[in-house]
C-alpha positions in Angstrom: -17.1 -20.1 -10.6 -14.1 -20.1 -8.2 -11.1 -22.3 -8.0 -10.6 -23.9 -4.6 -7.1 -23.1 -3.2 -5.8 -21.6 -6.5 -2.1 -22.2 -7.2 -0.5 -18.9 -8.2 3.1 -18.3 -9.2 4.4 -14.7 -9.3 7.7 -12.9 -10.1 7.0 -10.2 -7.6 6.9 -10.5 -3.8 4.6 -8.5 -1.6 1.8 -8.8 0.9 -0.3 -11.3 -1.0 -3.7 -12.1 0.5 -3.2 -15.8 0.1 -0.3 -18.2 -0.5 1.7 -17.4 -3.7 4.8 -19.1 -5.0 7.3 -16.4 -5.7 10.1 -16.8 -8.2 12.3 -13.6 -8.4 14.4 -13.3 -11.6 17.3 -11.5 -9.9 17.9 -14.5 -7.7 18.8 -16.8 -10.6 20.9 -16.7 -13.8 18.9 -15.8 -16.9 18.4 -19.4 -18.2 18.1 -20.9 -14.7 15.2 -18.6 -14.0 13.4 -19.5 -17.3 13.8 -23.3 -16.5 12.5 -22.8 -13.0 9.6 -20.7 -14.3 8.5 -23.4 -16.7 8.7 -26.0 -14.0 6.7 -23.8 -11.6 4.1 -22.9 -14.2 3.3 -26.6 -14.8 0.0 -27.2 -13.1 -0.4 -23.6 -11.9 -3.8 -21.9 -12.2 -2.2 -18.5 -12.8 1.2 -16.9 -13.3 1.8 -13.2 -12.6 4.7 -11.6 -14.5 6.0 -8.1 -14.2 5.6 -5.9 -17.2 8.4 -3.7 -16.1 11.2 -6.3 -16.7 12.8 -4.5 -19.6 16.0 -4.2 -21.5 18.3 -4.2 -18.5 17.0 -7.6 -17.5 17.0 -9.0 -21.0 13.2 -8.9 -21.2 13.4 -12.1 -19.2 9.8 -12.1 -18.1 8.5 -11.5 -21.6 10.6 -14.5 -22.7 9.1 -16.5 -19.8 5.7 -15.5 -21.1 6.6 -16.6 -24.6 7.9 -20.0 -23.4 4.7 -20.6 -21.3 2.7 -19.9 -24.5 4.7 -22.3 -26.6 5.0 -25.1 -24.0 1.3 -25.9 -23.4 -1.7 -26.2 -25.6 -3.8 -24.8 -22.7 -1.3 -22.7 -20.8 -2.2 -21.3 -17.4 -3.6 -17.8 -17.2 -0.8 -15.2 -17.3 -1.4 -11.8 -15.8 1.1 -9.2 -16.9 1.2 -6.6 -14.1 2.1 -3.0 -14.7 1.9 -3.3 -18.4 2.4 0.5 -18.5 4.3 0.5 -21.8 5.2 3.1 -24.4 5.7 2.0 -28.1 9.4 2.7 -27.9 12.2 2.2 -25.4 14.7 4.9 -24.4 17.2 2.2 -23.4 17.0 0.7 -26.9 17.0 4.0 -28.6 20.3 4.9 -26.9 21.9 1.8 -28.3 20.6 1.8 -31.9 21.9 3.9 -34.8 19.7 6.8 -35.6 18.4 5.3 -38.8 17.0 2.2 -37.0 15.2 4.1 -34.2 11.9 4.6 -36.2 11.6 0.8 -36.4 11.2 0.5 -32.6 7.4 1.0 -32.4 6.9 -1.8 -34.9 9.4 -4.0 -33.1 7.7 -3.3 -29.8 4.3 -4.3 -31.1 5.7 -7.4 -32.7 7.3 -8.4 -29.4 4.1 -7.9 -27.4 2.1 -9.8 -30.0 4.6 -12.7 -29.9 3.9 -13.3 -26.2 0.2 -12.6 -26.4 -2.6 -15.2 -26.4 -6.1 -15.7 -25.2 -4.7 -16.8 -21.8 -3.0 -13.5 -21.2 -4.5 -10.6 -19.2 -2.8 -7.2 -18.9 -2.9 -5.0 -15.8 -2.4 -1.3 -16.5 -2.1 1.6 -14.0 -4.7 4.0 -15.4 -8.1 4.0 -17.1 -6.6 6.0 -20.0 -4.2 3.1 -20.8 -7.0 0.6 -20.5 -9.0 2.5 -23.1 -6.0 2.9 -25.5 -4.3 -0.4 -25.1 -6.1 -2.2 -28.0 -5.3 0.6 -30.4 -1.7 0.9 -29.3 -0.8 -2.8 -29.3 -3.5 -4.5 -31.4 -4.6 -6.7 -28.5 -8.2 -7.4 -27.5 -9.1 -4.6 -25.0 -11.4 -7.1 -23.2 -8.3 -8.7 -21.8 -7.0 -5.5 -20.2 -7.7 -4.6 -16.5 -7.1 -1.4 -14.5 -5.2 -2.4 -11.5 -4.4 0.8 -9.5 -0.8 1.1 -8.1 0.2 1.9 -4.6 2.3 4.3 -2.4 5.7 2.6 -2.2 6.7 4.7 0.8 6.3 2.8 4.0 3.7 4.1 6.5 6.2 4.3 9.3 8.5 6.4 7.2 5.6 8.6 6.0 4.6 9.3 9.6 8.1 11.0 10.1 7.3 13.8 7.6 8.2 17.4 8.6 7.8 20.8 6.9 11.1 22.3 5.9 9.5 25.1 4.0 10.7 24.2 0.5 9.1 22.8 -2.7 10.1 19.3 -3.7 9.8 17.5 -7.0 11.4 14.2 -7.8 11.5 11.3 -10.3 12.5 11.0 -14.0 9.7 9.3 -16.0 7.8 11.8 -18.2 8.7 14.8 -16.0 8.5 18.4 -17.3 11.0 20.2 -15.1 11.4 23.0 -17.6 7.7 23.8 -16.8 8.4 23.8 -13.1 11.4 26.0 -13.4 9.5 28.6 -15.3 6.7 28.4 -12.8 8.9 29.1 -9.7 11.4 31.6 -11.2 11.4 34.7 -9.0 9.3 33.1 -6.2 10.6 33.6 -2.7 10.7 29.8 -1.9 13.5 27.3 -2.3 12.9 24.4 -4.8 14.7 21.1 -4.7 14.6 18.7 -7.6 15.7 15.1 -7.2 16.3 13.8 -10.7 18.8 12.9 -13.3 17.4 15.7 -15.4 19.9 18.3 -16.5 18.8 21.8 -17.4 19.7 23.2 -20.8 19.9 26.7 -19.3 21.2 28.2 -16.0 18.7 27.6 -13.1 17.2 30.4 -11.1 19.0 30.9 -7.7 16.1 29.4 -5.8 16.2 26.1 -7.7 18.7 23.2 -7.2 18.8 19.8 -8.8 20.7 16.6 -7.9 20.3 12.9 -8.4 19.9 11.5 -4.9 20.2 7.9 -3.5 17.0 6.5 -2.3 17.4 7.2 1.4 18.3 10.8 0.8 15.6 11.1 -1.7 13.0 10.0 0.9 14.4 12.3 3.5 14.3 15.3 1.2 10.8 14.5 0.1 9.6 14.0 3.7 11.0 17.4 4.7 9.2 19.4 2.0 6.5 21.9 2.6 4.9 21.2 -0.8 5.2 18.4 -3.4 4.9 19.2 -7.1 4.8 16.4 -9.8 5.1 18.2 -13.2 4.1 15.5 -15.7 4.2 15.9 -19.5 1.4 14.3 -21.6 2.4 10.9 -22.8 1.0 7.6 -24.1 1.3 6.0 -20.7 0.8 7.1 -17.1 3.7 8.0 -14.8 4.3 9.4 -11.3 1.8 7.3 -9.4 4.2 6.2 -6.7 5.5 9.7 -6.3 2.3 11.5 -5.8 0.7 8.6 -3.8 3.7 8.6 -1.4 3.3 12.4 -1.1 -0.4 12.0 -0.2 0.4 9.3 2.4 3.0 11.6 4.0 0.4 14.3 4.3 2.2 16.7 1.8 0.3 19.4 0.0 0.3 18.2 -3.6 0.1 19.8 -7.0 0.1 17.5 -10.1 -0.1 18.6 -13.8 -2.9 16.9 -15.6 -1.7 13.8 -17.5 -2.9 10.2 -18.1 -3.8 8.4 -14.9 -3.8 11.4 -12.5 -7.6 11.7 -12.1 -7.8 7.9 -11.4 -6.0 8.6 -8.1 -6.5 12.3 -7.3 -9.7 14.2 -6.8 -8.9 17.7 -8.1 -9.4 20.3 -5.4 -10.2 17.6 -2.8 -7.0 15.5 -2.4 -4.6 17.6 -4.5 -4.5 20.4 -7.0 -4.5 19.4 -10.6 -3.4 22.0 -13.1 -2.9 22.3 -16.8 0.5 22.0 -18.3 1.1 25.7 -18.2 3.7 27.6 -16.1 1.3 30.4 -15.1 -1.3 27.9 -13.9 1.3 26.0 -12.0 2.7 29.2 -10.5 -0.7 30.3 -9.3 -1.3 26.9 -7.6 2.0 27.0 -5.8 1.3 30.5 -4.6 -2.1 29.5 -3.4 -0.8 26.5 -1.4 2.0 28.6 0.2 -0.4 31.4 1.2 -0.9 31.3 5.0 -4.5 32.4 4.4 -5.3 29.0 2.8 -3.6 26.9 5.5 -6.8 25.4 6.9 -8.1 24.4 3.4 -4.7 23.0 2.5 -4.6 20.9 5.7 -8.1 19.5 5.0 -7.0 18.5 1.5 -3.9 16.7 2.8 -6.0 14.9 5.4 -8.4 13.7 2.7 -5.4 12.6 0.6 -3.8 10.6 3.4 -7.1 8.9 4.2 -7.6 8.0 0.5 -4.3 6.3 0.3 -4.7 4.4 3.5 -8.1 3.1 2.4 -7.3 2.3 -1.3 -3.7 2.6 -2.3 -1.4 0.7 0.1 0.7 -2.3 -1.0 -1.9 -4.7 0.4 -4.6 -3.2 -1.8 -2.5 -3.5 -4.9 -1.4 -7.1 -4.3 -5.0 -8.1 -3.4 -6.1 -6.6 -6.7 -3.5 -8.6 -8.6 -4.4 -11.8 -6.8 -8.1 -11.4 -7.3 -7.7 -10.5 -11.0 -5.5 -13.5 -11.6 -7.6 -16.0 -9.8 -10.9 -14.8 -11.1 -9.7 -14.7 -14.7 -8.2 -18.2 -14.2 -11.5 -19.5 -13.0 -13.2 -17.9 -16.0 -10.6 -19.4 -18.4 -11.0 -22.9 -16.8 -14.8 -22.8 -17.1 -14.4 -21.8 -20.8 -11.9 -24.6 -21.4 -14.2 -27.2 -19.8 -17.2 -25.9 -21.8 -15.2 -26.1 -25.0 -14.1 -29.7 -24.1 -17.7 -30.7 -23.4 -18.8 -29.2 -26.7 -16.0 -31.0 -28.6 -16.9 -34.3 -27.0 -20.6 -33.8 -27.9 -19.7 -33.0 -31.5 -17.5 -36.1 -31.7 -20.3 -38.2 -30.3 -22.8 -36.8 -32.8 -20.3 -37.4 -35.6 -19.8 -41.0 -34.4 -23.6 -41.7 -34.3 -23.9 -40.5 -37.9 -21.1 -42.7 -39.1 -22.4 -45.9 -37.3 -24.8 -46.8 -40.2 -28.5 -47.7 -40.0 -29.9 -49.3 -36.9 -31.9 -52.5 -37.1 -35.2 -50.7 -36.7 -34.5 -48.7 -39.9 -33.7 -51.6 -42.2 
Protein backbone atom coordinates (compact mmCIF):
# COMPACT_ATOMS: atom_id res chain seq x y z
CA UNK A 1 0.00 0.00 0.00
CA UNK A 2 1.27 3.51 -0.78
CA UNK A 3 0.14 6.91 0.40
CA UNK A 4 -0.80 9.34 -2.38
CA UNK A 5 1.24 12.55 -1.99
CA UNK A 6 2.50 11.75 1.51
CA UNK A 7 2.97 14.72 3.82
CA UNK A 8 6.41 14.55 5.42
CA UNK A 9 7.91 16.92 7.99
CA UNK A 10 11.66 16.87 8.63
CA UNK A 11 14.18 18.65 10.82
CA UNK A 12 16.95 18.26 8.26
CA UNK A 13 17.21 19.95 4.88
CA UNK A 14 18.63 18.28 1.82
CA UNK A 15 17.93 17.15 -1.72
CA UNK A 16 14.67 15.36 -0.92
CA UNK A 17 13.15 13.40 -3.82
CA UNK A 18 9.69 14.90 -3.17
CA UNK A 19 8.23 17.89 -1.31
CA UNK A 20 9.10 17.87 2.39
CA UNK A 21 8.23 20.49 5.02
CA UNK A 22 11.48 21.37 6.79
CA UNK A 23 11.55 22.80 10.30
CA UNK A 24 15.11 23.46 11.44
CA UNK A 25 15.59 23.71 15.23
CA UNK A 26 18.38 26.31 15.08
CA UNK A 27 16.04 28.79 13.40
CA UNK A 28 13.79 29.01 16.46
CA UNK A 29 14.04 29.30 20.21
CA UNK A 30 13.78 26.00 22.08
CA UNK A 31 10.09 26.22 22.98
CA UNK A 32 9.07 27.93 19.76
CA UNK A 33 10.53 25.02 17.80
CA UNK A 34 8.62 22.49 19.92
CA UNK A 35 5.33 24.36 19.44
CA UNK A 36 5.89 24.61 15.71
CA UNK A 37 6.83 20.94 15.48
CA UNK A 38 3.62 19.85 17.20
CA UNK A 39 1.63 22.05 14.85
CA UNK A 40 3.44 20.73 11.78
CA UNK A 41 3.14 17.10 12.92
CA UNK A 42 -0.65 17.35 13.10
CA UNK A 43 -1.97 15.52 10.09
CA UNK A 44 1.48 14.55 8.83
CA UNK A 45 2.04 11.07 7.50
CA UNK A 46 5.66 10.97 8.72
CA UNK A 47 8.06 13.08 10.77
CA UNK A 48 11.83 12.72 10.32
CA UNK A 49 13.90 13.76 13.34
CA UNK A 50 17.68 13.87 13.63
CA UNK A 51 19.15 11.47 16.14
CA UNK A 52 22.26 13.65 16.38
CA UNK A 53 20.53 16.53 18.20
CA UNK A 54 22.32 16.03 21.50
CA UNK A 55 23.29 17.74 24.72
CA UNK A 56 24.37 21.02 23.13
CA UNK A 57 20.89 21.43 21.62
CA UNK A 58 19.13 20.36 24.79
CA UNK A 59 18.07 17.10 23.15
CA UNK A 60 15.35 19.22 21.56
CA UNK A 61 14.43 16.69 18.87
CA UNK A 62 14.18 13.88 21.39
CA UNK A 63 11.82 16.10 23.39
CA UNK A 64 9.85 16.74 20.18
CA UNK A 65 9.56 12.99 19.68
CA UNK A 66 8.28 12.57 23.25
CA UNK A 67 5.66 15.31 22.80
CA UNK A 68 4.46 13.76 19.53
CA UNK A 69 4.11 10.44 21.34
CA UNK A 70 2.10 11.98 24.17
CA UNK A 71 -0.04 14.27 22.00
CA UNK A 72 -1.88 11.72 19.87
CA UNK A 73 -3.35 8.31 20.44
CA UNK A 74 -2.25 7.39 16.90
CA UNK A 75 0.79 9.61 16.27
CA UNK A 76 2.33 9.95 12.82
CA UNK A 77 5.22 7.72 11.98
CA UNK A 78 8.48 9.09 13.37
CA UNK A 79 11.76 8.18 11.68
CA UNK A 80 14.80 8.96 13.84
CA UNK A 81 17.64 9.38 11.36
CA UNK A 82 21.27 8.74 12.23
CA UNK A 83 20.41 6.95 15.48
CA UNK A 84 24.09 6.12 15.77
CA UNK A 85 24.25 6.26 19.54
CA UNK A 86 26.51 5.03 22.27
CA UNK A 87 25.12 4.20 25.71
CA UNK A 88 26.97 7.14 27.24
CA UNK A 89 27.66 10.77 26.36
CA UNK A 90 31.05 12.45 26.54
CA UNK A 91 29.37 15.84 26.88
CA UNK A 92 27.40 14.66 29.90
CA UNK A 93 30.34 12.80 31.40
CA UNK A 94 32.37 15.98 31.38
CA UNK A 95 29.66 17.77 33.36
CA UNK A 96 28.81 15.12 35.94
CA UNK A 97 30.73 14.28 39.10
CA UNK A 98 32.75 11.10 38.81
CA UNK A 99 30.48 9.07 41.10
CA UNK A 100 27.44 9.77 38.86
CA UNK A 101 29.04 8.79 35.54
CA UNK A 102 28.32 5.04 35.84
CA UNK A 103 24.61 5.93 35.82
CA UNK A 104 24.76 7.39 32.30
CA UNK A 105 24.14 4.14 30.36
CA UNK A 106 20.99 3.50 32.39
CA UNK A 107 19.83 7.10 32.00
CA UNK A 108 20.51 6.93 28.26
CA UNK A 109 18.39 3.80 27.88
CA UNK A 110 15.58 5.34 29.93
CA UNK A 111 15.66 8.43 27.74
CA UNK A 112 15.44 6.44 24.53
CA UNK A 113 12.68 4.22 25.88
CA UNK A 114 10.69 7.27 27.01
CA UNK A 115 10.39 8.54 23.43
CA UNK A 116 9.97 5.11 21.85
CA UNK A 117 6.72 3.65 20.59
CA UNK A 118 5.35 1.38 17.90
CA UNK A 119 5.17 4.42 15.60
CA UNK A 120 8.95 5.04 15.82
CA UNK A 121 11.47 3.71 13.28
CA UNK A 122 15.22 4.10 13.76
CA UNK A 123 17.71 4.65 10.95
CA UNK A 124 21.27 3.59 11.72
CA UNK A 125 24.43 3.98 9.66
CA UNK A 126 25.77 0.42 9.74
CA UNK A 127 24.50 -3.14 9.64
CA UNK A 128 26.43 -3.83 12.87
CA UNK A 129 24.35 -1.25 14.70
CA UNK A 130 21.15 -2.64 13.23
CA UNK A 131 22.01 -6.06 14.60
CA UNK A 132 22.96 -4.76 18.05
CA UNK A 133 20.30 -2.06 18.49
CA UNK A 134 17.74 -4.22 20.27
CA UNK A 135 20.21 -5.57 22.80
CA UNK A 136 21.72 -2.15 23.49
CA UNK A 137 18.49 -0.18 23.84
CA UNK A 138 15.81 -2.78 24.57
CA UNK A 139 13.85 -1.76 21.47
CA UNK A 140 12.26 -4.13 18.96
CA UNK A 141 14.93 -4.69 16.30
CA UNK A 142 12.23 -5.02 13.64
CA UNK A 143 11.85 -1.24 13.81
CA UNK A 144 15.48 -0.54 12.93
CA UNK A 145 16.60 0.21 9.36
CA UNK A 146 20.08 0.50 7.87
CA UNK A 147 20.12 3.85 6.04
CA UNK A 148 23.68 4.30 4.67
CA UNK A 149 25.24 7.74 5.04
CA UNK A 150 26.82 9.87 2.32
CA UNK A 151 29.94 11.81 1.34
CA UNK A 152 29.43 15.29 2.75
CA UNK A 153 32.15 16.76 0.54
CA UNK A 154 30.66 18.49 -2.51
CA UNK A 155 31.42 16.94 -5.89
CA UNK A 156 32.82 20.21 -7.26
CA UNK A 157 35.18 20.51 -4.32
CA UNK A 158 36.16 16.84 -4.61
CA UNK A 159 37.14 17.37 -8.24
CA UNK A 160 39.77 19.93 -7.16
CA UNK A 161 41.89 17.31 -5.35
CA UNK A 162 45.66 17.30 -5.84
CA UNK A 163 48.52 15.13 -4.57
CA UNK A 164 50.79 16.94 -2.12
CA UNK A 165 52.68 13.80 -1.19
CA UNK A 166 51.67 13.66 2.47
CA UNK A 167 49.47 11.35 4.53
CA UNK A 168 46.33 12.91 5.97
CA UNK A 169 44.04 11.79 8.79
CA UNK A 170 41.21 13.85 10.25
CA UNK A 171 38.21 13.78 12.54
CA UNK A 172 37.62 13.14 16.22
CA UNK A 173 34.99 10.46 16.76
CA UNK A 174 36.47 7.12 17.84
CA UNK A 175 39.84 7.81 16.23
CA UNK A 176 42.97 5.94 17.28
CA UNK A 177 45.74 8.40 16.48
CA UNK A 178 48.17 6.70 18.84
CA UNK A 179 47.96 3.71 16.49
CA UNK A 180 48.66 5.87 13.45
CA UNK A 181 51.62 7.61 15.08
CA UNK A 182 53.19 4.27 15.92
CA UNK A 183 52.61 3.08 12.35
CA UNK A 184 54.29 6.06 10.67
CA UNK A 185 57.16 6.66 13.09
CA UNK A 186 60.40 6.61 11.10
CA UNK A 187 58.71 6.58 7.68
CA UNK A 188 60.03 9.08 5.16
CA UNK A 189 56.65 10.74 4.57
CA UNK A 190 55.01 13.78 6.22
CA UNK A 191 51.80 13.07 8.15
CA UNK A 192 49.21 15.73 8.91
CA UNK A 193 46.49 15.14 11.51
CA UNK A 194 43.48 17.46 11.65
CA UNK A 195 41.90 16.82 15.03
CA UNK A 196 41.39 18.13 18.54
CA UNK A 197 43.35 15.07 19.75
CA UNK A 198 46.35 15.87 21.89
CA UNK A 199 49.20 13.35 22.08
CA UNK A 200 50.39 12.16 25.48
CA UNK A 201 53.98 11.89 24.22
CA UNK A 202 56.17 13.93 21.85
CA UNK A 203 55.32 13.30 18.20
CA UNK A 204 57.84 11.97 15.66
CA UNK A 205 59.32 14.75 13.49
CA UNK A 206 57.27 13.68 10.45
CA UNK A 207 53.92 14.09 12.25
CA UNK A 208 52.03 17.31 12.96
CA UNK A 209 48.58 17.79 14.48
CA UNK A 210 46.27 20.79 14.52
CA UNK A 211 42.58 21.52 14.89
CA UNK A 212 41.57 23.11 11.59
CA UNK A 213 38.56 25.21 10.55
CA UNK A 214 36.39 23.46 7.97
CA UNK A 215 37.72 25.25 4.90
CA UNK A 216 41.33 24.55 5.81
CA UNK A 217 40.45 20.99 6.80
CA UNK A 218 39.01 20.40 3.32
CA UNK A 219 42.01 21.96 1.58
CA UNK A 220 44.43 19.85 3.60
CA UNK A 221 42.47 16.67 2.91
CA UNK A 222 42.19 17.42 -0.80
CA UNK A 223 45.95 17.96 -1.04
CA UNK A 224 46.90 14.63 0.52
CA UNK A 225 48.51 11.76 -1.35
CA UNK A 226 46.96 9.19 1.01
CA UNK A 227 44.06 9.20 3.48
CA UNK A 228 44.13 7.09 6.63
CA UNK A 229 41.13 6.70 8.93
CA UNK A 230 42.38 4.95 12.10
CA UNK A 231 39.23 3.87 13.92
CA UNK A 232 39.07 2.15 17.26
CA UNK A 233 36.46 -0.56 17.86
CA UNK A 234 33.33 0.87 19.48
CA UNK A 235 29.66 0.19 20.04
CA UNK A 236 28.71 2.47 17.17
CA UNK A 237 30.09 3.25 13.74
CA UNK A 238 32.10 6.37 12.96
CA UNK A 239 34.13 7.95 10.18
CA UNK A 240 31.72 7.40 7.28
CA UNK A 241 31.69 10.97 6.03
CA UNK A 242 35.50 11.09 6.26
CA UNK A 243 36.26 7.99 4.24
CA UNK A 244 33.38 8.45 1.80
CA UNK A 245 34.59 11.99 1.08
CA UNK A 246 38.11 10.64 0.55
CA UNK A 247 36.76 8.06 -1.88
CA UNK A 248 34.81 10.71 -3.79
CA UNK A 249 37.97 12.84 -4.04
CA UNK A 250 39.87 9.90 -5.52
CA UNK A 251 42.24 9.54 -2.57
CA UNK A 252 43.96 6.23 -1.84
CA UNK A 253 42.33 5.14 1.39
CA UNK A 254 43.29 2.94 4.33
CA UNK A 255 40.75 2.29 7.11
CA UNK A 256 41.21 0.19 10.22
CA UNK A 257 38.48 -2.40 10.64
CA UNK A 258 35.59 -1.22 12.83
CA UNK A 259 31.76 -1.31 12.85
CA UNK A 260 30.30 -0.10 9.56
CA UNK A 261 33.48 -0.03 7.50
CA UNK A 262 32.64 -3.08 5.41
CA UNK A 263 29.15 -1.73 4.67
CA UNK A 264 30.76 1.02 2.58
CA UNK A 265 34.20 -0.28 1.63
CA UNK A 266 35.11 -3.41 -0.32
CA UNK A 267 38.49 -4.45 1.12
CA UNK A 268 41.18 -4.50 -1.52
CA UNK A 269 38.77 -3.16 -4.15
CA UNK A 270 37.83 0.36 -3.07
CA UNK A 271 40.18 0.75 -0.07
CA UNK A 272 42.55 -1.17 2.14
CA UNK A 273 41.03 -2.41 5.39
CA UNK A 274 43.53 -3.46 8.05
CA UNK A 275 43.39 -4.72 11.60
CA UNK A 276 43.89 -2.37 14.52
CA UNK A 277 47.61 -3.10 14.61
CA UNK A 278 50.47 -0.63 13.95
CA UNK A 279 52.51 -3.10 11.90
CA UNK A 280 49.56 -3.96 9.67
CA UNK A 281 48.80 -0.27 9.19
CA UNK A 282 52.45 0.53 8.47
CA UNK A 283 52.62 -2.23 5.86
CA UNK A 284 49.48 -0.88 4.14
CA UNK A 285 50.84 2.68 4.06
CA UNK A 286 54.15 1.46 2.65
CA UNK A 287 52.35 -0.56 -0.03
CA UNK A 288 50.21 2.39 -1.17
CA UNK A 289 53.19 4.74 -1.34
CA UNK A 290 55.34 2.27 -3.30
CA UNK A 291 55.56 3.51 -6.94
CA UNK A 292 55.51 -0.12 -8.10
CA UNK A 293 51.86 -0.32 -6.98
CA UNK A 294 50.73 2.94 -8.60
CA UNK A 295 48.54 1.33 -11.28
CA UNK A 296 46.76 -0.92 -8.78
CA UNK A 297 46.25 1.96 -6.36
CA UNK A 298 44.80 4.13 -9.13
CA UNK A 299 42.38 1.39 -10.14
CA UNK A 300 41.27 1.12 -6.51
CA UNK A 301 40.62 4.86 -6.26
CA UNK A 302 38.64 4.85 -9.51
CA UNK A 303 36.41 2.06 -8.20
CA UNK A 304 35.96 3.96 -4.95
CA UNK A 305 34.94 7.20 -6.66
CA UNK A 306 32.47 5.37 -8.87
CA UNK A 307 30.98 3.57 -5.85
CA UNK A 308 30.32 6.84 -4.03
CA UNK A 309 28.87 8.53 -7.11
CA UNK A 310 26.50 5.61 -7.65
CA UNK A 311 25.45 4.94 -4.05
CA UNK A 312 26.64 7.44 -1.45
CA UNK A 313 25.86 10.99 -2.51
CA UNK A 314 23.49 13.25 -0.56
CA UNK A 315 20.63 12.55 -2.97
CA UNK A 316 20.95 8.82 -2.28
CA UNK A 317 20.81 9.32 1.49
CA UNK A 318 17.82 11.64 1.46
CA UNK A 319 15.98 9.38 -0.97
CA UNK A 320 16.56 6.46 1.40
CA UNK A 321 15.20 8.45 4.35
CA UNK A 322 12.15 9.60 2.39
CA UNK A 323 11.41 6.12 1.06
CA UNK A 324 11.82 4.55 4.49
CA UNK A 325 9.56 7.11 6.15
CA UNK A 326 6.79 6.98 3.54
CA UNK A 327 6.82 3.19 3.18
CA UNK A 328 6.70 2.68 6.92
CA UNK A 329 3.96 5.30 7.24
CA UNK A 330 1.90 3.41 4.66
CA UNK A 331 2.44 0.16 6.55
CA UNK A 332 1.47 1.82 9.82
CA UNK A 333 -1.68 3.34 8.28
CA UNK A 334 -2.72 -0.01 6.87
CA UNK A 335 -2.21 -1.67 10.26
CA UNK A 336 -4.22 1.07 12.00
CA UNK A 337 -7.09 0.70 9.51
CA UNK A 338 -7.07 -3.07 9.92
CA UNK A 339 -7.16 -2.74 13.69
CA UNK A 340 -10.04 -0.25 13.47
CA UNK A 341 -11.97 -2.58 11.17
CA UNK A 342 -11.40 -5.50 13.53
CA UNK A 343 -12.47 -3.41 16.52
CA UNK A 344 -15.65 -2.35 14.74
CA UNK A 345 -16.40 -5.98 13.84
CA UNK A 346 -15.87 -7.03 17.45
CA UNK A 347 -18.24 -4.31 18.67
CA UNK A 348 -20.82 -5.38 16.10
CA UNK A 349 -20.62 -8.99 17.22
CA UNK A 350 -20.87 -7.95 20.84
CA UNK A 351 -23.92 -5.83 20.01
CA UNK A 352 -25.63 -8.73 18.23
CA UNK A 353 -25.10 -10.94 21.23
CA UNK A 354 -26.57 -8.36 23.61
CA UNK A 355 -29.70 -7.65 21.52
CA UNK A 356 -31.71 -10.56 22.94
CA UNK A 357 -33.58 -13.35 21.07
CA UNK A 358 -35.06 -12.68 17.68
CA UNK A 359 -38.75 -13.39 17.03
CA UNK A 360 -37.89 -16.54 15.15
CA UNK A 361 -36.25 -18.00 18.24
CA UNK A 362 -39.10 -17.36 20.70
